[in-house]
N, CA, C and O atoms as a Maestro MAE file, in Angstrom:
{
 s_m_m2io_version
 :::
 2.0.0
}

f_m_ct {
 s_m_title
 :::
 protein
 m_atom[268] {
  # First column is atom index #
  i_m_mmod_type
  r_m_x_coord
  r_m_y_coord
  r_m_z_coord
  i_m_residue_number
  s_m_chain_name
  s_m_pdb_residue_name
  s_m_pdb_atom_name
  i_m_atomic_number
  :::
  1 25 0.838 -1.163 0.000 1 A "MET " " N  " 7
  2 3 0.000 0.000 0.000 1 A "MET " " CA " 6
  3 2 0.894 1.241 0.000 1 A "MET " " C  " 6
  4 15 1.878 1.310 0.736 1 A "MET " " O  " 8
  5 25 0.542 2.203 -0.823 2 A "ILE " " N  " 7
  6 3 1.271 3.465 -0.902 2 A "ILE " " CA " 6
  7 2 0.394 4.557 -0.307 2 A "ILE " " C  " 6
  8 15 -0.770 4.715 -0.678 2 A "ILE " " O  " 8
  9 25 0.971 5.302 0.618 3 A "ILE " " N  " 7
  10 3 0.258 6.433 1.215 3 A "ILE " " CA " 6
  11 2 0.935 7.703 0.724 3 A "ILE " " C  " 6
  12 15 2.115 7.932 0.988 3 A "ILE " " O  " 8
  13 25 0.184 8.518 0.012 4 A "TYR " " N  " 7
  14 3 0.731 9.762 -0.510 4 A "TYR " " CA " 6
  15 2 0.588 10.862 0.532 4 A "TYR " " C  " 6
  16 15 -0.473 11.033 1.132 4 A "TYR " " O  " 8
  17 25 1.646 11.586 0.734 5 A "LEU " " N  " 7
  18 3 1.630 12.700 1.671 5 A "LEU " " CA " 6
  19 2 1.229 13.975 0.942 5 A "LEU " " C  " 6
  20 15 1.500 14.120 -0.250 5 A "LEU " " O  " 8
  21 25 0.587 14.898 1.651 6 A "PRO " " N  " 7
  22 3 0.239 16.166 1.006 6 A "PRO " " CA " 6
  23 2 1.503 16.976 0.722 6 A "PRO " " C  " 6
  24 15 2.539 16.739 1.343 6 A "PRO " " O  " 8
  25 25 1.431 17.922 -0.201 7 A "PRO " " N  " 7
  26 3 2.594 18.772 -0.454 7 A "PRO " " CA " 6
  27 2 2.949 19.568 0.797 7 A "PRO " " C  " 6
  28 15 2.100 19.810 1.655 7 A "PRO " " O  " 8
  29 25 4.206 19.969 0.886 8 A "TYR " " N  " 7
  30 3 4.671 20.717 2.052 8 A "TYR " " CA " 6
  31 2 3.867 22.002 2.207 8 A "TYR " " C  " 6
  32 15 3.656 22.737 1.242 8 A "TYR " " O  " 8
  33 25 3.430 22.257 3.412 9 A "SER " " N  " 7
  34 3 2.679 23.477 3.694 9 A "SER " " CA " 6
  35 2 3.261 24.151 4.931 9 A "SER " " C  " 6
  36 15 3.168 23.597 6.026 9 A "SER " " O  " 8
  37 25 3.858 25.331 4.786 10 A "PRO " " N  " 7
  38 3 4.404 26.019 5.957 10 A "PRO " " CA " 6
  39 2 3.329 26.385 6.970 10 A "PRO " " C  " 6
  40 15 3.627 26.586 8.147 10 A "PRO " " O  " 8
  41 25 2.071 26.473 6.516 11 A "ASP " " N  " 7
  42 3 0.983 26.787 7.441 11 A "ASP " " CA " 6
  43 2 0.737 25.656 8.425 11 A "ASP " " C  " 6
  44 15 0.175 25.885 9.496 11 A "ASP " " O  " 8
  45 25 1.144 24.447 8.087 12 A "LEU " " N  " 7
  46 3 0.924 23.295 8.954 12 A "LEU " " CA " 6
  47 2 2.195 22.861 9.671 12 A "LEU " " C  " 6
  48 15 2.240 21.773 10.245 12 A "LEU " " O  " 8
  49 25 3.214 23.689 9.644 13 A "ASN " " N  " 7
  50 3 4.484 23.347 10.270 13 A "ASN " " CA " 6
  51 2 4.792 24.364 11.366 13 A "ASN " " C  " 6
  52 15 5.139 25.505 11.064 13 A "ASN " " O  " 8
  53 25 4.671 23.969 12.633 14 A "PRO " " N  " 7
  54 3 4.879 24.912 13.737 14 A "PRO " " CA " 6
  55 2 6.270 25.555 13.760 14 A "PRO " " C  " 6
  56 15 6.418 26.669 14.263 14 A "PRO " " O  " 8
  57 25 7.284 24.881 13.230 15 A "ILE " " N  " 7
  58 3 8.636 25.448 13.273 15 A "ILE " " CA " 6
  59 2 8.713 26.718 12.431 15 A "ILE " " C  " 6
  60 15 9.503 27.612 12.733 15 A "ILE " " O  " 8
  61 25 7.904 26.806 11.381 16 A "GLU " " N  " 7
  62 3 7.908 28.004 10.539 16 A "GLU " " CA " 6
  63 2 7.445 29.224 11.325 16 A "GLU " " C  " 6
  64 15 7.982 30.318 11.148 16 A "GLU " " O  " 8
  65 25 6.452 29.043 12.193 17 A "GLU " " N  " 7
  66 3 5.981 30.161 13.011 17 A "GLU " " CA " 6
  67 2 7.036 30.564 14.035 17 A "GLU " " C  " 6
  68 15 7.198 31.748 14.330 17 A "GLU " " O  " 8
  69 25 7.752 29.579 14.578 18 A "SER " " N  " 7
  70 3 8.800 29.926 15.544 18 A "SER " " CA " 6
  71 2 9.948 30.662 14.856 18 A "SER " " C  " 6
  72 15 10.499 31.610 15.415 18 A "SER " " O  " 8
  73 25 10.311 30.232 13.648 19 A "PHE " " N  " 7
  74 3 11.351 30.947 12.904 19 A "PHE " " CA " 6
  75 2 10.925 32.387 12.639 19 A "PHE " " C  " 6
  76 15 11.729 33.311 12.769 19 A "PHE " " O  " 8
  77 25 9.678 32.575 12.272 20 A "SER " " N  " 7
  78 3 9.165 33.915 11.994 20 A "SER " " CA " 6
  79 2 9.248 34.807 13.232 20 A "SER " " C  " 6
  80 15 9.672 35.959 13.148 20 A "SER " " O  " 8
  81 25 8.843 34.271 14.370 21 A "THR " " N  " 7
  82 3 8.900 35.036 15.624 21 A "THR " " CA " 6
  83 2 10.336 35.365 15.992 21 A "THR " " C  " 6
  84 15 10.636 36.491 16.391 21 A "THR " " O  " 8
  85 25 11.227 34.388 15.859 22 A "TRP " " N  " 7
  86 3 12.632 34.594 16.221 22 A "TRP " " CA " 6
  87 2 13.278 35.630 15.299 22 A "TRP " " C  " 6
  88 15 14.015 36.499 15.765 22 A "TRP " " O  " 8
  89 25 13.004 35.543 13.989 23 A "LYS " " N  " 7
  90 3 13.577 36.512 13.056 23 A "LYS " " CA " 6
  91 2 13.060 37.921 13.323 23 A "LYS " " C  " 6
  92 15 13.813 38.888 13.207 23 A "LYS " " O  " 8
  93 25 11.789 38.045 13.676 24 A "ALA " " N  " 7
  94 3 11.235 39.364 14.008 24 A "ALA " " CA " 6
  95 2 11.917 39.928 15.251 24 A "ALA " " C  " 6
  96 15 12.220 41.119 15.308 24 A "ALA " " O  " 8
  97 25 12.156 39.081 16.239 25 A "TYR " " N  " 7
  98 3 12.855 39.507 17.454 25 A "TYR " " CA " 6
  99 2 14.269 39.983 17.105 25 A "TYR " " C  " 6
  100 15 14.717 41.023 17.588 25 A "TYR " " O  " 8
  101 25 14.960 39.220 16.270 26 A "LEU " " N  " 7
  102 3 16.327 39.586 15.882 26 A "LEU " " CA " 6
  103 2 16.355 40.903 15.112 26 A "LEU " " C  " 6
  104 15 17.246 41.725 15.325 26 A "LEU " " O  " 8
  105 25 15.392 41.109 14.223 27 A "ARG " " N  " 7
  106 3 15.332 42.380 13.489 27 A "ARG " " CA " 6
  107 2 15.077 43.544 14.442 27 A "ARG " " C  " 6
  108 15 15.680 44.609 14.308 27 A "ARG " " O  " 8
  109 25 14.186 43.336 15.397 28 A "HIS " " N  " 7
  110 3 13.828 44.397 16.341 28 A "HIS " " CA " 6
  111 2 14.995 44.749 17.270 28 A "HIS " " C  " 6
  112 15 15.138 45.904 17.673 28 A "HIS " " O  " 8
  113 25 15.823 43.764 17.609 29 A "HIS " " N  " 7
  114 3 16.933 43.973 18.541 29 A "HIS " " CA " 6
  115 2 18.299 43.914 17.850 29 A "HIS " " C  " 6
  116 15 19.305 43.635 18.502 29 A "HIS " " O  " 8
  117 25 18.345 44.168 16.560 30 A "ALA " " N  " 7
  118 3 19.586 44.041 15.786 30 A "ALA " " CA " 6
  119 2 20.702 44.931 16.319 30 A "ALA " " C  " 6
  120 15 21.860 44.513 16.353 30 A "ALA " " O  " 8
  121 25 20.374 46.141 16.732 31 A "VAL " " N  " 7
  122 3 21.404 47.069 17.218 31 A "VAL " " CA " 6
  123 2 22.058 46.514 18.477 31 A "VAL " " C  " 6
  124 15 23.281 46.566 18.615 31 A "VAL " " O  " 8
  125 25 21.264 45.991 19.385 32 A "LEU " " N  " 7
  126 3 21.817 45.431 20.622 32 A "LEU " " CA " 6
  127 2 22.666 44.197 20.352 32 A "LEU " " C  " 6
  128 15 23.703 43.999 20.984 32 A "LEU " " O  " 8
  129 25 22.226 43.373 19.419 33 A "ILE " " N  " 7
  130 3 22.978 42.156 19.105 33 A "ILE " " CA " 6
  131 2 24.311 42.511 18.461 33 A "ILE " " C  " 6
  132 15 25.335 41.909 18.785 33 A "ILE " " O  " 8
  133 25 24.309 43.484 17.549 34 A "ARG " " N  " 7
  134 3 25.565 43.890 16.902 34 A "ARG " " CA " 6
  135 2 26.524 44.543 17.884 34 A "ARG " " C  " 6
  136 15 27.740 44.422 17.738 34 A "ARG " " O  " 8
  137 25 25.987 45.239 18.888 35 A "ALA " " N  " 7
  138 3 26.824 45.927 19.864 35 A "ALA " " CA " 6
  139 2 27.342 44.989 20.949 35 A "ALA " " C  " 6
  140 15 28.200 45.372 21.744 35 A "ALA " " O  " 8
  141 25 26.835 43.788 20.985 36 A "SER " " N  " 7
  142 3 27.217 42.833 22.023 36 A "SER " " CA " 6
  143 2 28.665 42.393 21.845 36 A "SER " " C  " 6
  144 15 29.159 42.264 20.725 36 A "SER " " O  " 8
  145 25 29.338 42.166 22.978 37 A "ASP " " N  " 7
  146 3 30.709 41.648 22.932 37 A "ASP " " CA " 6
  147 2 30.733 40.204 22.430 37 A "ASP " " C  " 6
  148 15 31.702 39.769 21.807 37 A "ASP " " O  " 8
  149 25 29.676 39.483 22.703 38 A "ASP " " N  " 7
  150 3 29.582 38.087 22.285 38 A "ASP " " CA " 6
  151 2 28.270 37.879 21.526 38 A "ASP " " C  " 6
  152 15 27.251 37.559 22.138 38 A "ASP " " O  " 8
  153 25 28.280 38.054 20.206 39 A "PRO " " N  " 7
  154 3 27.036 37.945 19.440 39 A "PRO " " CA " 6
  155 2 26.406 36.551 19.507 39 A "PRO " " C  " 6
  156 15 25.186 36.423 19.409 39 A "PRO " " O  " 8
  157 25 27.215 35.518 19.670 40 A "ILE " " N  " 7
  158 3 26.661 34.163 19.780 40 A "ILE " " CA " 6
  159 2 25.821 34.045 21.045 40 A "ILE " " C  " 6
  160 15 24.734 33.468 21.023 40 A "ILE " " O  " 8
  161 25 26.325 34.589 22.143 41 A "LEU " " N  " 7
  162 3 25.568 34.578 23.392 41 A "LEU " " CA " 6
  163 2 24.280 35.386 23.245 41 A "LEU " " C  " 6
  164 15 23.235 34.992 23.764 41 A "LEU " " O  " 8
  165 25 24.353 36.501 22.548 42 A "ALA " " N  " 7
  166 3 23.155 37.318 22.316 42 A "ALA " " CA " 6
  167 2 22.123 36.544 21.498 42 A "ALA " " C  " 6
  168 15 20.925 36.637 21.763 42 A "ALA " " O  " 8
  169 25 22.582 35.785 20.509 43 A "LEU " " N  " 7
  170 3 21.660 34.966 19.719 43 A "LEU " " CA " 6
  171 2 21.030 33.869 20.569 43 A "LEU " " C  " 6
  172 15 19.835 33.596 20.451 43 A "LEU " " O  " 8
  173 25 21.827 33.246 21.421 44 A "LEU " " N  " 7
  174 3 21.284 32.214 22.308 44 A "LEU " " CA " 6
  175 2 20.265 32.803 23.270 44 A "LEU " " C  " 6
  176 15 19.237 32.183 23.541 44 A "LEU " " O  " 8
  177 25 20.541 33.991 23.788 45 A "ASP " " N  " 7
  178 3 19.589 34.657 24.679 45 A "ASP " " CA " 6
  179 2 18.284 34.969 23.951 45 A "ASP " " C  " 6
  180 15 17.211 34.941 24.553 45 A "ASP " " O  " 8
  181 25 18.378 35.263 22.668 46 A "SER " " N  " 7
  182 3 17.176 35.616 21.912 46 A "SER " " CA " 6
  183 2 16.224 34.434 21.760 46 A "SER " " C  " 6
  184 15 15.044 34.625 21.465 46 A "SER " " O  " 8
  185 25 16.720 33.229 21.955 47 A "CYS " " N  " 7
  186 3 15.837 32.054 21.881 47 A "CYS " " CA " 6
  187 2 14.773 32.101 22.972 47 A "CYS " " C  " 6
  188 15 13.735 31.450 22.857 47 A "CYS " " O  " 8
  189 25 15.028 32.866 24.026 48 A "GLY " " N  " 7
  190 3 14.066 32.999 25.108 48 A "GLY " " CA " 6
  191 2 12.825 33.779 24.728 48 A "GLY " " C  " 6
  192 15 11.872 33.832 25.505 48 A "GLY " " O  " 8
  193 25 12.813 34.388 23.546 49 A "CYS " " N  " 7
  194 3 11.627 35.147 23.127 49 A "CYS " " CA " 6
  195 2 10.469 34.222 22.782 49 A "CYS " " C  " 6
  196 15 9.328 34.670 22.671 49 A "CYS " " O  " 8
  197 25 10.751 32.944 22.613 50 A "ILE " " N  " 7
  198 3 9.702 31.977 22.296 50 A "ILE " " CA " 6
  199 2 9.293 31.278 23.587 50 A "ILE " " C  " 6
  200 15 10.097 30.601 24.228 50 A "ILE " " O  " 8
  201 25 8.037 31.454 23.952 51 A "THR " " N  " 7
  202 3 7.545 30.893 25.207 51 A "THR " " CA " 6
  203 2 6.833 29.559 24.967 51 A "THR " " C  " 6
  204 15 6.500 29.202 23.837 51 A "THR " " O  " 8
  205 25 6.617 28.850 26.048 52 A "GLU " " N  " 7
  206 3 5.902 27.583 25.964 52 A "GLU " " CA " 6
  207 2 4.480 27.793 25.441 52 A "GLU " " C  " 6
  208 15 3.973 26.991 24.658 52 A "GLU " " O  " 8
  209 25 3.850 28.873 25.880 53 A "GLU " " N  " 7
  210 3 2.486 29.158 25.439 53 A "GLU " " CA " 6
  211 2 2.431 29.397 23.931 53 A "GLU " " C  " 6
  212 15 1.493 28.969 23.259 53 A "GLU " " O  " 8
  213 25 3.445 30.085 23.409 54 A "MET " " N  " 7
  214 3 3.497 30.330 21.968 54 A "MET " " CA " 6
  215 2 3.624 29.002 21.219 54 A "MET " " C  " 6
  216 15 2.921 28.763 20.237 54 A "MET " " O  " 8
  217 25 4.525 28.147 21.691 55 A "ALA " " N  " 7
  218 3 4.746 26.861 21.025 55 A "ALA " " CA " 6
  219 2 3.480 26.011 21.034 55 A "ALA " " C  " 6
  220 15 3.132 25.399 20.023 55 A "ALA " " O  " 8
  221 25 2.796 25.973 22.167 56 A "VAL " " N  " 7
  222 3 1.557 25.194 22.257 56 A "VAL " " CA " 6
  223 2 0.526 25.725 21.266 56 A "VAL " " C  " 6
  224 15 -0.140 24.946 20.584 56 A "VAL " " O  " 8
  225 25 0.394 27.046 21.186 57 A "SER " " N  " 7
  226 3 -0.601 27.613 20.266 57 A "SER " " CA " 6
  227 2 -0.242 27.324 18.809 57 A "SER " " C  " 6
  228 15 -1.136 27.101 17.992 57 A "SER " " O  " 8
  229 25 1.040 27.322 18.470 58 A "TRP " " N  " 7
  230 3 1.439 27.011 17.095 58 A "TRP " " CA " 6
  231 2 1.078 25.576 16.742 58 A "TRP " " C  " 6
  232 15 0.597 25.307 15.642 58 A "TRP " " O  " 8
  233 25 1.310 24.651 17.673 59 A "PHE " " N  " 7
  234 3 0.953 23.260 17.412 59 A "PHE " " CA " 6
  235 2 -0.559 23.100 17.290 59 A "PHE " " C  " 6
  236 15 -1.038 22.358 16.433 59 A "PHE " " O  " 8
  237 25 -1.309 23.790 18.140 60 A "GLN " " N  " 7
  238 3 -2.770 23.720 18.055 60 A "GLN " " CA " 6
  239 2 -3.269 24.301 16.735 60 A "GLN " " C  " 6
  240 15 -4.186 23.750 16.126 60 A "GLN " " O  " 8
  241 25 -2.679 25.403 16.289 61 A "ASN " " N  " 7
  242 3 -3.069 26.005 15.008 61 A "ASN " " CA " 6
  243 2 -2.794 25.074 13.831 61 A "ASN " " C  " 6
  244 15 -3.476 25.130 12.808 61 A "ASN " " O  " 8
  245 25 -1.780 24.212 13.991 62 A "ALA " " N  " 7
  246 3 -1.437 23.270 12.927 62 A "ALA " " CA " 6
  247 2 -2.314 22.021 12.969 62 A "ALA " " C  " 6
  248 15 -2.195 21.149 12.108 62 A "ALA " " O  " 8
  249 25 -3.200 21.931 13.973 63 A "GLY " " N  " 7
  250 3 -4.116 20.801 14.037 63 A "GLY " " CA " 6
  251 2 -3.704 19.694 14.976 63 A "GLY " " C  " 6
  252 15 -4.375 18.664 15.042 63 A "GLY " " O  " 8
  253 25 -2.613 19.877 15.709 64 A "TYR " " N  " 7
  254 3 -2.190 18.876 16.674 64 A "TYR " " CA " 6
  255 2 -3.017 19.006 17.950 64 A "TYR " " C  " 6
  256 15 -3.459 20.099 18.302 64 A "TYR " " O  " 8
  257 25 -3.221 17.892 18.634 65 A "VAL " " N  " 7
  258 3 -3.904 17.908 19.924 65 A "VAL " " CA " 6
  259 2 -2.835 18.015 20.997 65 A "VAL " " C  " 6
  260 15 -1.970 17.146 21.117 65 A "VAL " " O  " 8
  261 25 -2.900 19.090 21.777 66 A "VAL " " N  " 7
  262 3 -1.914 19.326 22.829 66 A "VAL " " CA " 6
  263 2 -2.647 19.297 24.155 66 A "VAL " " C  " 6
  264 15 -3.607 20.038 24.370 66 A "VAL " " O  " 8
  265 25 -2.184 18.437 25.035 67 A "GLU " " N  " 7
  266 3 -2.827 18.331 26.354 67 A "GLU " " CA " 6
  267 2 -1.999 19.004 27.407 67 A "GLU " " C  " 6
  268 15 -2.381 19.017 28.578 67 A "GLU " " O  " 8
  :::
 }
 m_bond[267] {
  # First column is bond index #
  i_m_from
  i_m_to
  i_m_order
  :::
  1 1 2 1
  2 2 3 1
  3 3 4 2
  4 3 5 1
  5 5 6 1
  6 6 7 1
  7 7 8 2
  8 7 9 1
  9 9 10 1
  10 10 11 1
  11 11 12 2
  12 11 13 1
  13 13 14 1
  14 14 15 1
  15 15 16 2
  16 15 17 1
  17 17 18 1
  18 18 19 1
  19 19 20 2
  20 19 21 1
  21 21 22 1
  22 22 23 1
  23 23 24 2
  24 23 25 1
  25 25 26 1
  26 26 27 1
  27 27 28 2
  28 27 29 1
  29 29 30 1
  30 30 31 1
  31 31 32 2
  32 31 33 1
  33 33 34 1
  34 34 35 1
  35 35 36 2
  36 35 37 1
  37 37 38 1
  38 38 39 1
  39 39 40 2
  40 39 41 1
  41 41 42 1
  42 42 43 1
  43 43 44 2
  44 43 45 1
  45 45 46 1
  46 46 47 1
  47 47 48 2
  48 47 49 1
  49 49 50 1
  50 50 51 1
  51 51 52 2
  52 51 53 1
  53 53 54 1
  54 54 55 1
  55 55 56 2
  56 55 57 1
  57 57 58 1
  58 58 59 1
  59 59 60 2
  60 59 61 1
  61 61 62 1
  62 62 63 1
  63 63 64 2
  64 63 65 1
  65 65 66 1
  66 66 67 1
  67 67 68 2
  68 67 69 1
  69 69 70 1
  70 70 71 1
  71 71 72 2
  72 71 73 1
  73 73 74 1
  74 74 75 1
  75 75 76 2
  76 75 77 1
  77 77 78 1
  78 78 79 1
  79 79 80 2
  80 79 81 1
  81 81 82 1
  82 82 83 1
  83 83 84 2
  84 83 85 1
  85 85 86 1
  86 86 87 1
  87 87 88 2
  88 87 89 1
  89 89 90 1
  90 90 91 1
  91 91 92 2
  92 91 93 1
  93 93 94 1
  94 94 95 1
  95 95 96 2
  96 95 97 1
  97 97 98 1
  98 98 99 1
  99 99 100 2
  100 99 101 1
  101 101 102 1
  102 102 103 1
  103 103 104 2
  104 103 105 1
  105 105 106 1
  106 106 107 1
  107 107 108 2
  108 107 109 1
  109 109 110 1
  110 110 111 1
  111 111 112 2
  112 111 113 1
  113 113 114 1
  114 114 115 1
  115 115 116 2
  116 115 117 1
  117 117 118 1
  118 118 119 1
  119 119 120 2
  120 119 121 1
  121 121 122 1
  122 122 123 1
  123 123 124 2
  124 123 125 1
  125 125 126 1
  126 126 127 1
  127 127 128 2
  128 127 129 1
  129 129 130 1
  130 130 131 1
  131 131 132 2
  132 131 133 1
  133 133 134 1
  134 134 135 1
  135 135 136 2
  136 135 137 1
  137 137 138 1
  138 138 139 1
  139 139 140 2
  140 139 141 1
  141 141 142 1
  142 142 143 1
  143 143 144 2
  144 143 145 1
  145 145 146 1
  146 146 147 1
  147 147 148 2
  148 147 149 1
  149 149 150 1
  150 150 151 1
  151 151 152 2
  152 151 153 1
  153 153 154 1
  154 154 155 1
  155 155 156 2
  156 155 157 1
  157 157 158 1
  158 158 159 1
  159 159 160 2
  160 159 161 1
  161 161 162 1
  162 162 163 1
  163 163 164 2
  164 163 165 1
  165 165 166 1
  166 166 167 1
  167 167 168 2
  168 167 169 1
  169 169 170 1
  170 170 171 1
  171 171 172 2
  172 171 173 1
  173 173 174 1
  174 174 175 1
  175 175 176 2
  176 175 177 1
  177 177 178 1
  178 178 179 1
  179 179 180 2
  180 179 181 1
  181 181 182 1
  182 182 183 1
  183 183 184 2
  184 183 185 1
  185 185 186 1
  186 186 187 1
  187 187 188 2
  188 187 189 1
  189 189 190 1
  190 190 191 1
  191 191 192 2
  192 191 193 1
  193 193 194 1
  194 194 195 1
  195 195 196 2
  196 195 197 1
  197 197 198 1
  198 198 199 1
  199 199 200 2
  200 199 201 1
  201 201 202 1
  202 202 203 1
  203 203 204 2
  204 203 205 1
  205 205 206 1
  206 206 207 1
  207 207 208 2
  208 207 209 1
  209 209 210 1
  210 210 211 1
  211 211 212 2
  212 211 213 1
  213 213 214 1
  214 214 215 1
  215 215 216 2
  216 215 217 1
  217 217 218 1
  218 218 219 1
  219 219 220 2
  220 219 221 1
  221 221 222 1
  222 222 223 1
  223 223 224 2
  224 223 225 1
  225 225 226 1
  226 226 227 1
  227 227 228 2
  228 227 229 1
  229 229 230 1
  230 230 231 1
  231 231 232 2
  232 231 233 1
  233 233 234 1
  234 234 235 1
  235 235 236 2
  236 235 237 1
  237 237 238 1
  238 238 239 1
  239 239 240 2
  240 239 241 1
  241 241 242 1
  242 242 243 1
  243 243 244 2
  244 243 245 1
  245 245 246 1
  246 246 247 1
  247 247 248 2
  248 247 249 1
  249 249 250 1
  250 250 251 1
  251 251 252 2
  252 251 253 1
  253 253 254 1
  254 254 255 1
  255 255 256 2
  256 255 257 1
  257 257 258 1
  258 258 259 1
  259 259 260 2
  260 259 261 1
  261 261 262 1
  262 262 263 1
  263 263 264 2
  264 263 265 1
  265 265 266 1
  266 266 267 1
  267 267 268 2
  :::
 }
}
């Protein structure tokens, strides 16, 4: 039996929404990141802009059941 998968849809992929949020954060704080002594550390700190509540809502929007 062959099961065909639907074409790729960024609307159904929660990681796309997280990338969008992270990139918006980086654009908004670009001056601070460039002025940082350690830009890698600044990038790692920026990962904190994504909260658990945001991630849960992205999965729910994609049709996943989150308990």
